[in-house]
C-alpha positions in Angstrom: 151.5 -59.9 258.2 147.9 -60.4 257.3 144.1 -58.3 258.8 142.1 -58.9 256.4 137.6 -59.2 256.5 137.5 -55.8 257.3 136.0 -51.8 256.9 139.4 -50.1 256.5 139.3 -46.2 257.0 142.0 -44.6 255.1 142.2 -41.2 254.9 140.0 -40.0 252.3 138.1 -42.8 252.3 136.1 -45.9 253.8 137.1 -49.7 252.4 134.4 -51.5 253.0 135.8 -55.1 253.2 139.3 -55.0 253.1 142.6 -56.2 253.9 146.1 -55.1 255.1 149.9 -56.3 255.3 152.7 -55.0 257.9 155.6 -55.5 257.6 158.5 -54.3 260.9 156.0 -52.2 262.5 154.8 -50.2 258.9 152.0 -50.6 256.3 153.1 -52.9 253.8 149.7 -52.7 251.5 146.0 -52.1 251.5 144.0 -54.0 249.3 140.6 -53.6 249.1 138.6 -57.5 248.9 139.8 -59.5 251.6 142.7 -62.5 251.1 143.4 -65.6 251.9 145.1 -67.0 254.8 145.1 -63.7 256.8 147.1 -64.1 260.2 143.8 -62.1 261.6 140.6 -62.2 260.3 138.8 -59.0 261.2 134.5 -60.4 260.2 133.7 -57.3 259.0 134.7 -55.6 262.4 136.2 -51.0 261.7 140.0 -50.4 260.9 140.6 -46.7 261.4 144.0 -45.5 262.3 145.9 -45.3 265.7 144.3 -42.9 267.8 146.6 -39.7 268.5 145.5 -37.9 271.8 147.4 -33.9 271.9 145.7 -33.8 275.4 144.6 -35.5 278.1 144.7 -34.4 282.3 144.0 -37.7 283.2 147.7 -38.6 285.0 147.5 -36.1 287.7 143.6 -38.2 288.5 145.9 -41.3 288.2 148.8 -40.1 290.5 146.0 -38.8 293.2 143.0 -40.9 292.6 141.2 -38.8 295.7 142.1 -35.3 297.2 145.2 -35.9 299.5 145.9 -39.8 298.4 148.6 -40.4 296.5 149.3 -43.6 294.6 153.5 -44.6 293.4 154.0 -42.3 290.6 155.3 -45.1 288.5 152.4 -47.8 288.9 149.3 -44.3 288.7 151.3 -44.5 284.9 151.3 -47.8 283.8 147.7 -47.8 284.8 147.0 -45.0 282.8 148.8 -46.7 280.2 146.4 -49.2 280.0 143.8 -47.3 280.2 145.0 -45.2 276.4 146.1 -48.2 275.0 142.3 -49.7 275.6 141.0 -46.9 274.3 142.4 -47.0 271.0 145.4 -44.3 272.0 148.6 -45.4 270.2 149.9 -41.7 271.2 149.0 -39.3 274.2 150.2 -36.6 275.2 150.2 -36.1 278.8 148.7 -32.5 279.5 150.2 -31.3 282.5 150.0 -27.6 284.7 152.9 -25.8 285.4 150.6 -23.3 288.4 151.8 -23.4 291.8 150.4 -24.6 294.9 146.7 -23.1 295.3 143.5 -23.5 297.4 142.0 -25.4 294.5 145.2 -27.8 293.0 146.9 -28.6 296.5 150.0 -29.6 294.9 148.6 -31.5 292.4 149.6 -29.4 289.6 153.2 -27.7 291.1 156.0 -27.1 289.5 158.1 -29.4 291.8 155.6 -32.7 291.4 154.4 -31.8 288.3 158.1 -31.8 286.9 158.7 -35.2 288.7 154.8 -36.9 286.6 157.8 -36.2 283.9 160.9 -37.7 284.6 158.5 -40.4 285.1 157.1 -41.2 281.8 160.4 -40.1 280.6 161.8 -42.9 282.2 159.5 -45.4 281.7 158.6 -44.7 278.3 160.2 -47.8 276.5 158.3 -50.1 278.8 154.8 -48.9 278.0 152.1 -50.0 275.6 151.8 -46.3 274.2 154.1 -43.2 272.5 153.7 -41.3 275.5 154.3 -37.0 274.8 154.6 -34.2 277.2 151.8 -31.2 276.6 153.2 -28.0 278.7 149.6 -26.5 280.7 151.5 -23.1 281.2 149.5 -20.7 283.3 150.6 -17.2 282.2 149.9 -15.4 285.7 152.3 -17.6 286.9 155.5 -16.7 285.6 157.8 -18.6 287.3 157.0 -21.4 286.1 158.5 -20.2 282.5 162.3 -21.0 284.4 161.7 -24.3 284.6 159.9 -24.7 281.1 162.8 -23.7 279.7 164.5 -26.1 281.5 162.0 -28.8 280.7 162.6 -28.0 276.3 166.2 -27.2 276.7 166.2 -31.1 278.4 164.5 -31.7 275.3 161.3 -33.3 277.3 158.3 -30.9 276.3 156.6 -31.6 273.1 153.9 -29.3 273.4 153.0 -26.2 274.8 149.3 -24.5 275.3 149.1 -20.7 276.6 146.4 -20.5 279.3 144.3 -18.2 281.7 141.8 -19.6 284.3 141.4 -16.4 286.1 137.3 -16.1 286.5 135.7 -13.3 284.1 137.4 -14.3 280.7 138.5 -17.9 278.8 136.8 -20.7 280.2 134.9 -19.3 282.9 133.4 -16.1 281.7 130.0 -16.9 283.3 131.5 -16.2 287.1 128.0 -16.9 288.8 128.5 -19.9 286.9 132.3 -20.8 288.4 131.0 -20.4 291.6 129.0 -22.4 292.0 130.6 -25.1 290.2 133.5 -24.7 292.4 130.6 -24.9 295.8 129.8 -28.2 294.4 132.9 -30.0 293.4 134.7 -29.4 296.5 131.9 -29.4 299.0 131.7 -25.5 300.1 129.8 -22.8 300.7 129.1 -20.6 297.3 130.1 -17.7 300.2 133.5 -19.4 300.6 133.7 -20.3 296.7 133.4 -16.6 295.4 136.0 -15.9 298.1 138.6 -18.0 296.7 137.4 -16.4 293.1 137.3 -13.0 293.7 141.3 -13.6 295.2 142.0 -15.8 292.6 140.5 -13.0 289.7 142.4 -10.0 291.9 146.1 -12.0 291.8 145.9 -11.8 287.7 145.0 -7.3 288.3 148.4 -7.5 290.3 150.7 -9.5 287.6 151.0 -7.1 285.4 152.8 -7.5 282.0 153.6 -11.0 281.1 153.8 -10.2 277.4 157.6 -9.8 277.2 157.8 -13.0 278.9 155.9 -14.7 276.8 157.0 -13.2 273.5 160.6 -14.8 275.1 159.2 -18.6 275.7 157.5 -18.8 272.4 160.8 -17.8 270.4 162.7 -20.5 272.4 159.5 -23.0 272.0 159.7 -22.3 268.0 163.3 -23.1 268.0 163.2 -25.8 269.3 160.1 -27.0 266.8 158.1 -27.4 269.8 154.2 -26.6 269.2 152.8 -23.8 270.7 149.5 -23.2 271.3 146.3 -21.1 272.7 142.9 -22.3 275.2 140.0 -21.7 275.6 140.5 -18.4 273.0 137.5 -16.6 273.8 137.0 -13.3 271.5 138.9 -12.0 268.3 141.4 -9.5 270.2 142.5 -12.6 271.9 142.8 -15.4 269.2 145.0 -12.3 267.6 146.7 -12.1 270.5 147.9 -15.9 270.6 148.4 -16.1 267.1 150.7 -13.1 267.2 153.0 -15.1 269.2 153.8 -17.9 266.9 151.1 -20.2 268.5 149.6 -22.5 265.6 146.4 -24.2 267.3 143.5 -23.1 269.2 143.0 -25.7 271.9 139.2 -25.4 273.1 137.8 -22.6 272.3 135.3 -21.0 274.2 133.6 -19.4 271.3 132.6 -20.1 267.4 133.7 -16.5 266.3 137.0 -17.6 267.8 137.0 -20.5 266.2 136.2 -18.8 262.9 138.8 -16.6 263.4 141.4 -18.9 264.2 140.7 -20.4 261.4 141.2 -16.8 259.0 144.6 -16.8 260.3 145.2 -20.8 259.8 145.6 -22.1 263.2 144.1 -25.7 263.9 141.7 -26.0 266.4 140.9 -28.8 268.9 138.5 -28.9 271.1 137.0 -31.9 273.3 135.5 -35.5 272.5 133.3 -35.5 275.5 131.6 -32.1 274.9 131.8 -33.9 270.9 129.9 -36.8 272.5 127.8 -35.1 274.6 127.3 -32.4 272.2 127.4 -30.1 274.6 130.0 -28.5 276.6 130.4 -29.0 280.4 131.1 -25.1 281.2 128.2 -23.8 278.7 130.9 -22.9 276.1 130.5 -24.1 272.0 129.6 -27.5 271.4 132.4 -29.3 269.7 129.0 -31.4 267.5 128.3 -27.3 266.7 131.9 -26.5 265.8 132.2 -29.6 263.1 128.9 -28.9 261.8 130.0 -25.3 260.9 133.6 -26.7 259.3 135.8 -25.2 262.2 136.9 -28.7 264.2 140.4 -30.3 263.1 140.9 -32.2 265.8 139.4 -34.4 269.0 141.1 -34.8 272.1 140.1 -36.9 275.6 140.4 -33.9 277.6 139.6 -36.3 280.6 137.6 -39.4 279.1 139.9 -41.4 277.1 136.9 -43.9 276.1 134.6 -40.6 274.7 137.0 -40.8 271.2 135.6 -44.2 269.8 132.1 -43.2 269.8 132.6 -39.4 269.2 134.0 -40.4 266.0 131.2 -42.2 264.9 128.7 -40.3 266.3 130.5 -37.2 263.9 130.2 -39.3 261.1 126.2 -38.5 260.7 126.4 -34.5 260.5 128.0 -33.4 257.7 129.7 -34.2 254.8 133.0 -36.5 254.9 131.6 -39.0 257.0 134.1 -41.7 258.7 136.8 -40.9 256.8 136.6 -36.8 257.7 135.3 -37.7 261.3 138.3 -40.6 261.8 141.3 -37.4 260.5 140.2 -35.5 263.8 142.2 -38.1 265.9 144.6 -38.7 263.9 145.6 -37.3 260.2 144.9 -34.2 261.2 146.6 -33.9 265.0 150.0 -35.7 263.2 149.4 -33.0 261.0 149.8 -30.2 263.3 152.2 -31.6 266.1 154.9 -32.6 263.2 154.5 -35.9 263.1 155.4 -37.6 259.7 155.3 -41.0 260.4 151.8 -41.7 262.1 148.1 -41.0 261.6 146.2 -42.5 258.9 146.7 -45.9 257.0 148.1 -46.1 253.7 151.9 -48.0 253.4 154.8 -46.4 254.6 153.4 -45.5 258.0 153.1 -46.6 261.4 151.3 -49.6 262.1 149.4 -48.0 264.5 145.9 -49.1 263.6 142.5 -49.3 266.2 139.6 -52.2 265.5 136.3 -51.1 266.7 132.3 -52.2 267.2 130.0 -49.7 266.3 127.2 -52.0 268.1 125.7 -53.2 270.1 127.9 -50.4 272.0 131.2 -48.8 270.0 133.9 -50.6 271.5 137.5 -50.8 270.8 138.5 -54.4 270.2 142.3 -53.8 270.0 144.9 -51.7 269.6 148.4 -51.9 267.6 151.3 -49.3 267.6 154.0 -49.9 265.6 152.2 -53.3 264.9 152.4 -54.7 268.0 149.3 -55.3 269.6 149.2 -53.7 272.2 145.6 -53.9 274.2 142.9 -57.2 272.5 139.9 -57.9 274.7 140.5 -61.9 273.3 137.6 -61.2 270.1 140.3 -61.8 267.8 142.2 -64.7 269.7 140.3 -67.9 267.6 140.4 -65.5 264.0 144.3 -66.5 264.5 146.0 -69.5 261.7 145.1 -72.0 264.4 148.9 -73.3 264.7 150.3 -69.5 265.1 148.0 -68.6 268.3 149.4 -72.2 269.7 153.2 -70.4 269.2 151.9 -67.4 270.1 150.5 -68.4 273.5 153.8 -70.0 273.8 155.5 -67.1 273.2 157.3 -68.6 270.1 155.5 -66.2 267.9 154.7 -62.6 267.4 151.8 -60.8 266.5 154.2 -58.4 264.5 
């Protein structure tokens, strides 16, 4: 199948008007000019590598769209799958928490609930549009979760583990007063009540004792199974050095520029949120992803909580430093593929999976179609008239597949 008349974003350059041939789900050929009688004509639209989203929190909200309101898990996962495909995501790491039931999370992030989500995703894997993987968010103050993580690792159900500490007073929530105000607003409670909850969490951390031995054991098990280890919300040089010593190769959402610089010095990859990059500011008052990119300290963009931000964030960052669109697109494709060990995807080049995103820049950055392994998993209809007439009729009748 030929896709022609596209602005093709390659690993190191952009082809102004070219064509890509797909065979057996992989990219077979790339040309710097259009071809005649193509199966799909792009009309000058962008053709980017499929987005690899290494951290997305959305699945928990899909299965519990309102506090205490649960929908069947398979329905929530299927709906998220469609949303991700429509945003250009072809590989998604579901970021799931292991923190135990609490006042702030209820059962949403309990071990049992998280385990059920993982099992549901695994059971639906062959029927989902996107390649779904599991990113375990391990709260280091909740050591009882280690046993479950070990069981999931042994079963081959984890692909990425982040070491997290969301205790107020450090990391993401260094500004305790700002965090208390946020909790009060989100939960509809008084500042005094929010302050009491935050105080309890801070006191609980002090009572955890030394968990370093447990973390070292967990890290060793992860490395032995080829599971990537990341740190989360690094805010000091000392924390970066600690997690690097534990085997972390990825620094997620560094809180300060100094932490990002230290992570880079130690050879770690860095990742930040697309909503942060799009807005140019962190909602929690921490490091701006745009500033990190300008400083050459950003390797990856993740959806975080809003996958629709990925495309416009990439287009925006393409304007702020050398490398243009090719370098910005690598934040969501080649770079995460390299960091996560995905050697069969991440760029538009012969031999790799044909994971592709068709997009418009104007009037609004918008995904028009998404291909995973050469199969269109999302399309808004704008490419359909460009199909050869006879093949379009065959496709409508189910006798021809776009792959």
